[in-house]
C-alpha positions as CSV (number, residue, x, y, z in Angstrom):
1,M,0.1,29.1,45.6
2,T,-3.0,28.6,47.8
3,I,-6.1,27.3,46.0
4,W,-9.5,28.5,47.3
5,R,-12.4,26.2,46.7
6,P,-15.9,27.8,46.9
7,D,-17.6,24.7,48.3
8,M,-15.4,24.6,51.4
9,K,-16.1,26.5,54.7
10,K,-13.7,29.3,55.4
11,D,-11.0,29.1,58.2
12,I,-11.4,25.5,59.1
13,H,-9.4,23.7,56.4
14,P,-5.6,23.5,56.1
15,E,-3.9,25.4,53.2
16,Y,-3.9,23.5,49.9
17,F,-0.8,23.8,47.7
18,Q,0.3,22.7,44.3
19,T,3.3,20.6,45.4
20,T,6.1,18.5,43.9
21,I,6.7,14.9,44.9
22,R,10.4,13.9,44.3
23,C,11.5,10.3,44.4
24,A,15.0,9.0,45.1
25,C,15.0,7.5,41.6
26,G,14.6,11.0,40.1
27,N,10.9,10.8,39.2
28,V,8.9,14.1,39.8
29,V,5.1,14.3,40.1
30,E,3.0,17.5,40.4
31,V,0.0,17.1,42.8
32,G,-2.2,19.0,45.2
33,S,-1.4,18.6,48.9
34,T,-1.4,20.3,52.3
35,K,2.4,19.9,52.4
36,K,4.7,21.9,50.1
37,D,7.5,19.7,49.0
38,I,7.4,15.9,49.5
39,R,10.4,13.5,49.1
40,V,9.9,9.8,48.9
41,E,12.2,6.8,48.6
42,I,10.1,4.6,46.4
43,C,7.5,5.7,43.8
44,S,5.4,3.9,41.2
45,K,8.2,4.2,38.6
46,C,10.7,2.2,40.8
47,H,8.4,0.1,43.1
48,P,8.7,-3.7,42.3
49,F,4.9,-4.1,42.3
50,F,4.5,-1.7,39.4
51,T,7.7,-2.4,37.5
52,G,7.7,-6.2,37.8
53,K,11.4,-6.2,38.6
54,Q,12.9,-7.3,41.9
55,K,14.8,-4.4,43.5
56,L,16.8,-4.9,46.7
57,I,16.0,-2.3,49.3
58,D,18.6,-1.6,52.0
59,T,17.2,-3.0,55.3
60,A,20.2,-2.0,57.4
61,G,21.4,-5.6,57.9
62,R,18.2,-6.9,59.4
63,I,18.3,-10.2,57.5
64,E,21.9,-10.9,58.5
65,R,21.2,-9.9,62.1
66,F,18.2,-12.3,62.2
67,R,20.3,-15.2,60.7
68,R,23.0,-14.7,63.3
69,K,20.5,-14.6,66.1
70,Y,18.7,-17.7,64.8
71,A,22.0,-19.5,64.3
72,E,23.0,-18.8,68.0
73,F,19.5,-19.9,69.1
74,E,19.7,-23.1,67.1
75,A,23.3,-23.9,68.3
76,R,22.2,-23.4,71.9
77,N,19.2,-25.7,71.6
78,S,21.1,-28.4,69.7
79,S,23.8,-28.5,72.5
80,N,21.0,-29.0,75.1
81,G,19.5,-31.9,73.0
82,K,16.3,-30.1,72.3
83,S,14.9,-30.1,68.8
84,V,13.4,-27.0,67.3
85,S,10.1,-27.7,65.4
86,T,9.2,-25.2,62.6
């Protein structure tokens, strides 16, 4: 459903729809937007900032990859006799 607003100039604005935002947690919110259906991974019902709970978000192994890379770097520098200052 397109909503026409009388205070807007004609033919220069994108279409405005009543849309549904769906979160991965199952939360559904009805809002107005220029996009029809919106899907999000995190919303205010499940975001740690709003809930106060810590929730682990899949980072595709980034932390483990960083630890392996840093361990190799540290091992290489310790074998050369260099110290790493942090």
